[in-house]
N, C-alpha and C positions, 0 to 999 in steps of 0.2 A: 894576741892567741886566742884568748877567749873569746873575743867580742867576733872576731872569726867562726869561731866554733857555734857561736851561736848563730851566728846569720846563714851559714850553712846546716843546722838542723832545720831554722826555719823555712827553707829554700827544700828540706825536704817534704817536712810537714805540707807544705804548701802544695806539693806536686802529689802526694799521698790523698790529699784532698779532692784534689784533681783527676786523680784517677778513680776515686770513688766517685766521683760526678758520670764522669765518663761511663762505667760500668753502669752506674742506675739509668741513665737518659740508653743505653744500649739494651738494657733489660726492658726498659719502657717500649722501644722502639721494634724490637724483636718480637715481643705478644702483638703490638700494634698490628705489626702485617701477617698475624697468622690470622687475625679476624677476616680482612678482605680473600685468603684464602680458603678459610674454609668456609668461605659465600660462595664461592663457586662451586662448593659443594654441593651446594641446594640449587642451582642453579644447575647442576650435573642430574641429580634427581627430578628438579623440574623436566627436562627434558624425555630425560629416562624416562619416568612414569605416564607422561604425556603422548611420547612414543607408544609405549606399553597398552596405552589405551585405544581403545576402537574409535571411530570420529564422532560416535554420539555422545561419548565421555570425557573427550580429550579435556574441556575446559575445566570440567569437575575435579578431576584428579589434581590438575594445575592448581585451583583453587586449593584445594586439601594442605600439598603443598607449601602454598604463602601462609593457609594461618598457622599451620605447624611452626614453620620460621616465625612468626608475630607472636603467636602468644606463650612462647617460650621463653624471651626476650624478659619479659616483668614477671614471669612467674618464678623464673628463676632467678629471678631478682630478690622478691619478695619472700622465698620461702628453701628456692633450693639450691641457692647459696648455703645457706644458715645449716641445713641438713647436711653439707659436706661437712662442713668445721665441727660440727656439732656431736655426729655421731659415731663417729673412727673405733671408738672402746666399744660400741653395741648399741642399747638404745638408751643406754645411763646418763647419757650425755655427758659424762666424766671425763678429765681430762687425761693424754694419755703419756707414756712414759717420753715423750718426745715435749710434751707440756705444747704441743700446737692443734688441741683440740678443748671438747667442753665447753659447753652453757655458756660460762665468760666470756673464752678465747671466741668463740663463733657468735656471739651478740654484739661485741666489739668492732667485730670486723663485717660481719656476712648477715645482716641483716635489716631490711630496708624501711623499717618504720621507728616512730620514737629518738631517741638521744642519740641513738649507733649510727641513722642515715646519716648525721655528718661526718663522718668516715668514709659515706658511698658519693661524694658529689665532689665540689670545685676546691679540695683540697689541696693547697700547694705545697703543703707538706708531704703529699703521700704522691708518689712517682709513679706506681707500678699495681697498686689494688684494681683499678678499673679495668685497664688490658689485660691481666691476668681472669678478672673474674668474665671478659669479655669471650677469650677464650674457652674460659668454661661453660659459658652459654652456649655459646656453638656447639660445643660436644651435645650439650644438653637437644638442642635443636635438628644433631644430626639423628640422636634414636627416634624421634619422632620421624625423622623423613624415613628409616629405615622401616620402620613400620607402616608407614603410608602404601609404600608400595605393594606389598601383599595384599592390602584389602581395596583396592581402587573396583571402580566399576559397581557397586552395590551398597557403599557404607553413608550412614550418613552423616552428613555434617559438624551437624552439633555433639553427636555422639562421636565422633574420631576425632575432634576437637578436645573433649573431657579423657577420650584413651591418652593423647599427646601429650595432656597437661600430667596426668599419673606417671606416664611412664620419663617423659623431659625433666621433670621438676621433683620427680620422687622416686622413683623404681631404680634407675640408674644412680642415682646420687646418693642409692643407700649402700650401692655395689661397691660405688666408687668411695668411699668414708672408710669404708671396710677394709676392701683389698686396691686402694690408690692412693693411699696415705702414710705418712712414715710414723702417723698411729695407730691405723687400722688393725682390729684385732686378725684378719685374716694375715697380715703380713708378720707382726710380732708373735705371734703363736704359731704360725702354721708357714711363713715364709714363702707365701704367694707373690708371686713377682709378674707382672703384667704390664711393661714396658707403656706399649703401644695402645690399651685399653680391648686387645681381641676378644678378652670375657667379658666386662665390665662397662661397653659399651657394644660391642657386635651383637655378642651373643646377647645380652639380656634384651637388646632391642629386638632380635630374631625371635627369641622364646615369649617374649610378651606378645610379636605379632602373632606366633603360634595358637597362644589360648585364647588371643582375639579371634582366629581365624574357625577354632573347635565352634564356637558360639554362632559367628558369621554365618557358617555356610559356605555356598562355592557360589559361582554366576551361577546362573542358568543358564541350562546349556551344558556345562561343562561335562558332566559325568552322564552314561548314557544308565539303562534301567538295569544294564547287568556290570553295573560296575568301571565298567572303562571308560578314561577319559578320553574331551574331546581336546584336539588344540585351539585354544581362542587365541589368535594374535593379534598384536596390535596395528596399527594402523598405520606405522611410521618406523622401518627397522632403524634405518639409517640415525634419526633421530636418536634412538634408543641407545645407538652404538657410538655417537656423538657425547652422548648425557652421560654415559658410563665413563669414556675418557677423562669427561670435566671434573669425574667424583676423582678418580686417581690424579688429575693435577688439586685439586684441594686437600689430596691426602698430605702432599708437600706441607700443607700447616698445619694442619691436625697432627703431623707428627714432630711439627716443630715446636708443638706447643704442650708436647708432651714434656717437654725438654726446660729444665732450671737450670737460668744463666747465669751468669755473675752479677750480683748487684747488691747494693746496697737494703734492699727490701729482704734479699733470699741470702743474707751473708752468711746463716747459719750453715751453708750448703760450701763455703769456703770458696775459693779463687777459681775454680773451673767447673765445666759445664758437667750436669749432674741431673741424674735421673728424678722421677719426682720421691723415690725413694732416696734419694742420698747416693747412690752409686753414680759409677762414671759413666759418662756417653760423651762420644765427638760426636758433630754434624758428618764429619768423613763416613765415619760406622753407618750411620743412618743414607748415604748418598750411595754408598756400595748394597746397601742389602734389599734396599726401598728400588733400586733399577733391578737388581736380580729376582729380589721376590716379584715385580709384575710381571718379569721376561717368563720366569717359570712357570707361572700360573696360566698365562697367554700359550704356552707350550706343550703345557699338561692337557688343558682344553679343547685344546684346535688338536690334536692325538687320538683325542675320546671321539670329539664332536664332529669336528669339522664346522663348525654352525658360531659366527660372528659375536651371535647373543653371550655365544656360551664362554667364548675365546676371551671377552670381554670383562665377561662376571669371572671369569679365571684370574682374570688380570688382580680382581678385587678378592677374589680369595689368595691368592698368592698374598698380598699382602697383609691380610687378617691372619692370615695364618702361620705369619713369621712375626705379625704385630709387637705379641710378648717380651720376646727376644731378639727386636733389632738392636738392643745395645750389646747383646752378647756374641751372636752369634757370626760365625766370619763370613763369609759372601758364599763360597761355593755351599756351604749346609743349609743357608738360605734360600739358595734357588732350589735345592733338596726339597726340602721342607714345600714349596711354594709350587712346586712343578708335582708333588702326590697330591696339593690340596685341587691343581687342575682338574687332574685327572679323577679325582672323588668329585666334583661339585656337580656335575650335571647325574651321574647315577641318585648321589643321594636324593637330590630333587623329584627323581622320577620315584623313586623307594616313597617318597613322602605322599608323592600323589596318587601313588597306590592305593593308597590309604584314606584315599575320601579327601583331603586337604586342598584346596588349590590357592592354593600362593603363585598371583599373578607374574611375581618377576622374580621368584625363589629367594625372597628375602630370608624366610627364615632357615635357607640353607647357606646361602651364601655368608649370613652375618652370623646365624644361631650355629650350626654344625660345625661351620671352616672357624667361629670364633674357640668355640671351644677344643677345635679339634688341635689349634694352636696354644693356648694355653697349658691341655696335658704335653704336646712334645716340646714346648720348653722343661715340665721334669723331664720328660728322658734324654735330653739333651745337654742338660745345665744345671744338672741335679750335683750340690755340693758348693754352687756358688752362693755369695753372701744375698742374701734379699735385700736385706739395709745397708747403711753405712755407721760401722763402728765397731768395737770391739765385741764380741761373742753373741751376736745377733742371730737370728735364725736364718735357714740355708733353705735355697731351693730344693726340690724335693719332687720328687714324682707323686708320692702320697697327698704333699701340700696344694700342688697343682692339681691333684684331682680333687681335693676338700672344696677350691677354690671353685673349678669348673661346676660343681653340685651346687655350691652359695649362688654362684649367676644366672645359674639357670633357674633357679627356685625365684630370683630375684626377680626375672622376667616374666616368668609363666604362672606364675601364682597370682601377682597382682592383674595381669595378662586379663587371664581365666576369670578372674572375681569380678573386677568391673565390666567388663564386656558382660557376662550374665545378666549383672544386674542391669544394664543397657538393654539390655534384649529382653528381659522382663517389662520393661517400662515402656519398651513399643519405639526405643531411641537409639538401635543399634543400626537395623537394615533398611534399607527405602522399601516402599512397594513395590510389588511383583508388577504392576504399571509403568512405574516411573521407571526402574531398571531395564524394563524391554523396550520403552519410549527413548529411552537414551537420557542419563541424568541432566547435560545440557538443557536437552528442551525443555525441562520441567525444573531445574534445579537451579540455573546461570541465566541472566538474560545478557547473555550475546551467544555467539556460534563461533568456533574456532575455523569453522570451512562455510562458511553461508554461500556461496556460489554454490554446493554441493546438497543444501537444505533448502524444500520451497517453502517458501514465507509465504504466497499468496494461493489462490486457487487460478489453476489453470483458465484462459479464455476460452470464453465457447467458440464452438465451431460454426 
């Protein structure tokens, strides 16, 4: 009898071990798949911004998108990832209550130099850190791409790259450490909850772009002497709309990567799907709410504008406005919030334009204004829900969400304004007037997007 019991115990232990391995492999594959899905976001931004550019600037806009993606990966590896794990409790590098922050913790898993680099390579004992890093690196690249659309057709390439690095590997990462981390002070002290990063990705990037636009100035010909605005149409509306739809496709990967899945590397969240705060989430909730948000945003924008550009921008606004609470909302409520966001997105962009801001694609409004709208709406509709997993934790409140919204605004606008002001003073922010008039493709890119439409040699003599 004792021998049979021992054998049964061994079999159970083996099964449990196999289950842990399976969970770890699932976690690794889950995040691994989010990476190519999020790259579709950048394919979307590429098409969206090139379509929104005039023919003379189409490739220049594309080049900046490509560079934003490329520079985010190494800079996020060398210091952005470290900032996230080191600074949740503030600027002191001290460990928080959950014990997953501070200088020692950050240096051991998220700093690509020296001895700690051994944890960021071909370590067969580490099944998930690299793919989790990849998901975060794509969040960083997304922030840079959000800013890139607002500034097309007149920003210098090197100046843009510097701004992208500051935004993607520092500014949004600080906001994420404070408000998207189980040790984040905004979470533990104020109950801030932003599951899908409406504030700490979208709003930070949108208001960073606003700070840049103030110093960059409008495109030549955008405003008249009396302050009225002219519409500067992009060369290819179908490409723009398709690009926006691709961003919607990529959003599924973005929001997948906001989920903590069961696995050996993330065992402190138990054996259930969880948010990054450790609170419950299911993929079923995401499926219901994302689809309702997309539909609500499109319908709201269609009712107000009938314009396909704003309809697809409304789809983005719908997701962003509900992103903070996709883990909490019922589908009907997600639809209502997204519908309201679709209605206000175009008027909000027009309000900004009347104040002399030339946002070429409406990024400040779609990502910034609607991002903060979504953060605050969660405080209205989810007040009293736990912001974290555990006993006696902070709860979501309207006051806390407003505090988070203000911090996210400042994390974006202040560095965007300051760094662009410095670049402007150094002559590194805006291209010369002649280059802007001639077209940036003509003077900055050794290729032409539409060469058959641009003379390349003198006309033959008659």
